[in-house]
Backbone as JSON Lines, residues from 0, in Angstrom:
{"i":0,"aa":"X","n":[130.77,115.35,148.26],"ca":[131.77,115.66,147.83],"c":[132.78,115.19,147.09]}
{"i":1,"aa":"X","n":[133.32,114.23,148.19],"ca":[134.63,113.47,147.37],"c":[134.26,112.67,146.29]}
{"i":2,"aa":"X","n":[132.96,112.08,146.55],"ca":[132.74,111.06,145.34],"c":[132.64,111.44,143.95]}
{"i":3,"aa":"X","n":[131.82,112.75,144.04],"ca":[131.7,113.46,142.89],"c":[133.08,114.29,142.34]}
{"i":4,"aa":"X","n":[133.81,115.0,142.99],"ca":[134.81,115.69,142.33],"c":[136.16,115.35,143.6]}
{"i":5,"aa":"X","n":[136.86,114.35,143.51],"ca":[137.92,114.1,144.55],"c":[138.98,115.31,144.35]}
{"i":6,"aa":"X","n":[139.18,115.93,143.93],"ca":[140.21,117.08,144.08],"c":[139.67,118.37,144.2]}
{"i":7,"aa":"X","n":[138.67,118.59,145.05],"ca":[137.39,119.51,145.24],"c":[138.9,120.42,146.25]}
{"i":8,"aa":"X","n":[138.12,121.76,146.3],"ca":[138.84,122.61,147.46],"c":[137.72,123.57,147.95]}
{"i":9,"aa":"X","n":[137.52,123.46,149.42],"ca":[136.61,124.23,149.97],"c":[137.68,125.92,149.79]}
{"i":10,"aa":"X","n":[136.59,126.78,149.41],"ca":[136.92,128.27,149.21],"c":[136.25,129.12,150.8]}
{"i":11,"aa":"X","n":[134.92,128.88,150.47],"ca":[134.14,129.84,151.66],"c":[132.98,129.64,151.65]}
{"i":12,"aa":"X","n":[132.48,130.25,152.44],"ca":[130.84,129.73,152.77],"c":[130.1,131.04,151.78]}
{"i":13,"aa":"X","n":[129.25,131.11,151.45],"ca":[128.57,131.88,150.38],"c":[126.94,132.28,150.69]}
{"i":14,"aa":"X","n":[126.44,132.88,150.15],"ca":[125.1,133.12,150.19],"c":[124.5,133.71,149.12]}
{"i":15,"aa":"X","n":[123.08,133.32,148.44],"ca":[122.33,133.67,147.5],"c":[121.43,134.6,147.53]}
{"i":16,"aa":"X","n":[121.29,135.47,147.5],"ca":[120.06,136.55,148.08],"c":[118.83,136.48,146.69]}
{"i":17,"aa":"X","n":[117.6,136.34,147.28],"ca":[116.63,136.47,146.38],"c":[116.34,135.13,146.09]}
{"i":18,"aa":"X","n":[116.57,133.54,146.63],"ca":[116.32,132.87,146.36],"c":[115.92,131.92,147.46]}
{"i":19,"aa":"X","n":[115.55,130.76,147.62],"ca":[115.09,129.8,149.14],"c":[115.27,128.42,148.48]}
{"i":20,"aa":"X","n":[115.78,127.43,149.38],"ca":[116.32,126.11,149.16],"c":[114.55,125.64,149.1]}
{"i":21,"aa":"X","n":[114.56,124.24,148.16],"ca":[113.37,123.83,148.45],"c":[113.61,122.45,147.79]}
{"i":22,"aa":"X","n":[112.97,121.52,148.23],"ca":[113.43,119.84,147.56],"c":[112.0,119.59,147.23]}
{"i":23,"aa":"X","n":[111.99,119.93,145.96],"ca":[110.9,120.03,144.99],"c":[110.36,118.93,143.71]}
{"i":24,"aa":"X","n":[111.99,118.15,143.66],"ca":[111.93,117.07,142.9],"c":[112.29,115.63,143.35]}
{"i":25,"aa":"X","n":[111.74,114.6,142.91],"ca":[112.21,113.44,143.48],"c":[113.05,112.64,142.9]}
{"i":26,"aa":"X","n":[114.09,112.1,143.64],"ca":[115.22,110.87,142.85],"c":[114.76,109.63,143.26]}
{"i":27,"aa":"X","n":[114.24,108.62,141.98],"ca":[113.77,107.36,142.21],"c":[115.26,106.55,142.19]}
{"i":28,"aa":"X","n":[116.08,107.49,141.96],"ca":[117.54,106.6,142.26],"c":[118.02,106.24,143.51]}
{"i":29,"aa":"X","n":[117.83,107.19,144.26],"ca":[117.86,107.04,145.85],"c":[116.84,107.27,146.76]}
{"i":30,"aa":"X","n":[115.46,107.34,145.97],"ca":[114.6,107.08,146.83],"c":[113.87,108.38,147.65]}
{"i":31,"aa":"X","n":[114.75,109.91,147.42],"ca":[114.34,110.85,148.19],"c":[114.22,112.25,147.51]}
{"i":32,"aa":"X","n":[114.2,113.33,148.27],"ca":[113.89,114.51,147.48],"c":[115.27,115.36,147.21]}
{"i":33,"aa":"X","n":[115.16,116.23,146.34],"ca":[116.55,116.32,145.69],"c":[116.4,117.96,145.87]}
{"i":34,"aa":"X","n":[117.31,118.56,146.19],"ca":[117.37,119.87,146.74],"c":[117.88,120.65,145.31]}
{"i":35,"aa":"X","n":[117.11,122.03,145.25],"ca":[116.81,123.03,144.23],"c":[116.67,124.7,144.79]}
{"i":36,"aa":"X","n":[117.09,125.68,143.8],"ca":[117.01,126.75,144.55],"c":[116.18,127.35,143.52]}
{"i":37,"aa":"X","n":[114.77,128.38,144.41],"ca":[114.08,128.86,143.44],"c":[113.74,130.36,143.81]}
{"i":38,"aa":"X","n":[113.62,131.12,143.19],"ca":[113.46,132.38,143.39],"c":[112.65,132.91,144.36]}
{"i":39,"aa":"X","n":[112.84,133.96,145.22],"ca":[112.14,134.15,146.67],"c":[112.65,135.3,146.89]}
{"i":40,"aa":"X","n":[112.29,136.7,146.37],"ca":[112.77,138.02,146.6],"c":[112.94,138.14,148.04]}
{"i":41,"aa":"X","n":[112.11,137.59,149.29],"ca":[112.52,137.86,150.4],"c":[113.35,136.79,151.21]}
{"i":42,"aa":"X","n":[114.29,135.86,150.67],"ca":[114.82,134.84,151.0],"c":[116.31,134.89,150.84]}
{"i":43,"aa":"X","n":[117.0,133.91,151.6],"ca":[118.8,134.01,150.99],"c":[119.21,132.54,151.46]}
{"i":44,"aa":"X","n":[119.91,132.05,150.64],"ca":[120.2,130.45,150.62],"c":[121.79,130.53,151.09]}
{"i":45,"aa":"X","n":[122.23,129.91,151.83],"ca":[123.65,129.63,152.56],"c":[124.02,128.51,151.98]}
{"i":46,"aa":"X","n":[125.29,128.44,151.76],"ca":[125.82,127.46,150.78],"c":[127.6,127.58,151.24]}
{"i":47,"aa":"X","n":[128.23,126.67,150.66],"ca":[129.6,126.77,150.71],"c":[130.01,126.65,149.42]}
{"i":48,"aa":"X","n":[131.28,127.44,149.07],"ca":[131.99,127.62,147.35],"c":[132.69,126.8,147.37]}
{"i":49,"aa":"X","n":[133.23,125.89,146.36],"ca":[134.16,124.85,146.38],"c":[134.78,125.27,144.54]}
{"i":50,"aa":"X","n":[136.1,124.89,144.63],"ca":[136.59,124.77,143.48],"c":[137.01,123.65,142.84]}
């Protein structure tokens, strides 16, 4: 996070209902999966809220 946004501030944890975390894309830049969230009525994604 510091590399992309050095002045960030952590606000809180948060959740997104109706979505799930997936790694359905590939980055040739670093040779691995890229995270994404996709709709899934029965799921919830947890994460952090930054400012």
